[in-house]
N, C-alpha and C positions, 0 to 999 in steps of 0.2 A: 383386483383383489380379490385371491383365493379363497375359497371357502375355509373356514378355520377348521372343518373337521378332516380336511385334506392335509391337514398339517404332520399329521402323525407319520404319516408315509416317508416324508420328504425328510430327505439327509442335508441337501443344500438352499437358502431358501434367498432370495437376492428380491425384493420387494420390486414393485412396478413404477412407483412414487413414492416418494416422501413427503410429510405433511408440514408443511411450515408453519411458525409462530410469527407474530409481530410482537408489540408490546402488550407484556403480559398482565392483565389486569385495565387493560386501556383499549378493549377490542372494542369497546362502544363508541369509541371517538376514533376509533379509525382513518377516517375520514377528515377528519380533522386536521388530526396529528401528520396527513397527505400535504397538507401545505407548508410548513415548515419544512420538509422532507423536500418537497419539490422546487420550492425557492432555494437550498441547498446545492441540490443537484445541478439546476439552473446557473447557480453563481457557479460550483467548479468547472464544468464543461465552457461556461462561456468564459472565465477570466483563464482557465488555460490554454484555449483553442485563442485568445487574443493573442496572449503572450508566444504563440506559434506564428501566428502571421505578423507579431509585430517582427519577431527575430527575422522571418523569412523577407519580409518587405523591406527591412531595415538595412542598407551594409555596411553602416557603421555598428551594428550590432553582428556581423558576422566574426564574431571573435571566441575563445573555446570557453570562456564564463555563459555566455549566453546562449550558446553550442549544448552546456550541459544541463542550462535552465531550460532548454527547450524539450533533452530526455527527460529531465524532471516534470515538466508539462502534458508529455504523452503517458509516462506512467502514471501519472494521477487522472488524465483520460480514460486509460483502459480500468485503473480502478475503479472509478465513479460507475463506467458502461457494467462491470465486471456485475454489480449488483442493483444496479439501477432498476431493469426489468422485474427482476421479482419484487422487486420493494414495494414498487407501487402499485404493481400486479396486486399485490396482497392489501396496500391498504387503503387502494381506490376500490378495488369490485370484488376483495376478499377471498383471491384464491389463491388457494394453500400447497397447492398442489405440484410438486415440480417432478418428471419423471427422473428414472433414479441415473441415467445416463445423461441427462441433463446437467444433473445435479454433480457430476463428475468432472463435467465439463468446464462448468461454472467455479466449481474448489480451485481446479486446474489454473484457471486465469488470475481469480481472486490473488491468491498464492504467488503466482508469479512475478503479478505485475507489483505485489507487494515487496517481492525480493529486488524486483528493479529498482523500484523508489531507492532501496536501501541500499544498494549499488552506485544509484547515482549522486547520493549522498555522499557516499563514502569519493566518487571522482572529483565531486565540486569539493571536496574538504583537501584534496593532493592539488586539483588547481588554484585553488587559494594557496596552498603551502608554497607552490612554486613560483606566484606572480610575486610571495611576501619575500621568500627567502632567497631567492634568484631573480628579479626580475629581469637582468639583462641579459638571461635566456630563456627566458617565458616563451618568447615565439619559437626558439629552436627547438624547447623540449614539445611543447603542445602544437605539434604542427596538425592540419587539416587530417592527413593519415593516419596519425596517432589517436585523435579522436574517434575517427570513425572506427579503428580498431577497439577502443578501448568500447565505442556502442556497440558495436558487435560482440565482446563479449560480454558484456550485459545481458543483454538479449538471450545468450547460449547459456551462460550461466544460472540464468532463470529456469529456461526450457529444461535445460539436461537434468537441473538439479529437483526441478517438481515434474519430470516427467512419469517416473515410477511409480508418483503416488495414486495416480486413479488406479491405475493393476495392481498396487497392495489391496486396496478396498476391495476392488472387483472381486478380488479370489477367497473374501471374506464368505463365512456363512454369516446373514444376519437376522435376528429374533423376528420369527413370523409376527404378522398384524402392521398394523398402519404405524411406522416407524416418525414421532414428531419430531422435527428439529427445534433448537432454541430459536432461533432466529429465522430472517425471511431470507435468506442464502447458507448457502450450503460450507462451511467450515468442515477441515479434517477432523480435529478432534470431535465435533458435535456429531459425524456420521460414523467415527470408529467407534465411538463407545456404545452401539446399539450392535455388537459385533455378538454373536454368542459363538463365539472362538478366541483362542488363543491371540492377542495381538498383538506380543512382543516385539515382533517385527515391525510393524508399523507404528510403534511408541517410541523404538528406538530410532528409526528412520525418519518419524519425526523429529526428534530432538536433534539429528542431525543434522537436517537441513537448519532446524532455527540456529543453531552453533555455528554452521558453517557458513551460514548467509548475514545473517542478524547481529549474533553473536561475534563475527569478526569484522565487520564492515563497521558497528560503534565501537569497537577496541583501539580499531586502526583510525575511525574518525579524534578521539581521545589525542592518538599516539601523536598524529598532525596538529590538532590545536595545541598541544603541547608544544611541538616545535616551533609552532607560528608564535606563540605567547615568547617563545625564548627569544626570538628573533626580535621580537618587537620588542622587546626588553632590552636589546644589544643596540637599539636607535639611540642616536644621541639627540635630537630634538624628540620633546614633550609634542609639538605639532604632530610630527611623521608618526609618532607613537599612536597618536590620537588617529590619525589617517587608517592608519596600516588594521587598527581594528576596527573601524566603523564600517570599512570593505567589506567587515567577517559578518557581521552582525546577523544579514538578510540570512546566511546560512546555518549559521546558530540557531535561528527561530526556527528555518525550517525543520533543522533536527531536534530539535526540541519537541514540535510540533507533533514529528510524526515519531520519533522514538519514546515520548511519556506514554501515548496511549500504546504502543506496544507492548512497552514495560506493565502496563496497567491490564494489559489482556492476559498477558503469561501469568501473572501473579493471581487472577483472579483463576484462571484455570488448575493452578496448582497447589492455590492454598484456600482459594474461596469458593469450596464445594457447597457449604452451609450457608452462603448467601444464598437473597433472595433472587430469582429466575431474571428479572428487571435491570439488576446491576450489572451481569453479567453481559444481557444484552445491550445496555445502554454502553457500556466499556466499549464491548466491539462495535459499536454505531460510530463510537469518537474515533475510535481507531480506524473506520474505513471510510468516514467523511467527514470527518472535519479539517486532516489535511490539503486533503485536492479543492477544501473551500480556502483555505488558510494562505496555502502557496503564494497564490497569484498576488494575492493580499498583500504581505510581507514584503513580494518585490515591487511591486509596483510601487509602493509606498516608501521602501528604501531606496531603491534604483531611478533615480532620474530621467537617464535614457530609454529604461524599459516604460517607464509612466508616460514619456512623449509620444515613444512609439507608439503605445496602445492606443493616446486619443488619437494620435494619426489614423489608425486604423477606425476608430470610431465615426470619425469623421468623414471618412470616405463614403 
């Protein structure tokens, strides 16, 4: 850090590092808190990697819905690895500093994988819509080439959307001193609030990203499920209706597990400024940790082919 007396002559300042925080008020037991966090990270990585191996090694799972499930697993692994190093380093060893550029890189990957997960959930809802509303043309619509293009579009969309974000932060003059972050990882809004400059561009670009990714995705997911429900209600046989709805349960649970914490994070940032800091921290951890942990559980419980394939991988 530069000495404080030298700040007077500095017109542009960027700190060499940020000061991260763990669980406020529970710093004395961070070592114990690291145990459930380590367990959740291990479960997330193990479960999602098992899904990837199961799909790869089981020819009968080489179908569109399982390819999309693999994309979801990749997004979950990426999201977990984005925050795992700094979180466990803080909880285990009380290492609180993260370099300025490292913070921007972490922020880019964290938000990128979050956008990818939202996009994959949208693609999975489209897959379910085609499978139920037009099953005879399912294989013709969702060919391997189409799935590859959808996957590339998801990656390009996230990368292009988030690429300007670090540079928009890098141009800001930040307030001198050791800048404390609210979490053990870097959020855009958390870094942006320490700017001693006009952040209007950053605020509007952040809102644009939220609305053009998660906002549009969630609306389209609701639209697809409205169309699915209309198709299901048009089926003559009650048994067919139950079967059709049962095929959507896993995805509906995955959507709820992802979007409910996203809404919670948005609400606490917008309207929860007077809430205790620990509320903000816990909501952020739920948003980033819980979906990667629960998604493999949801799909292994609800999908017998996935469950059996994962067991075969474990027994090898």
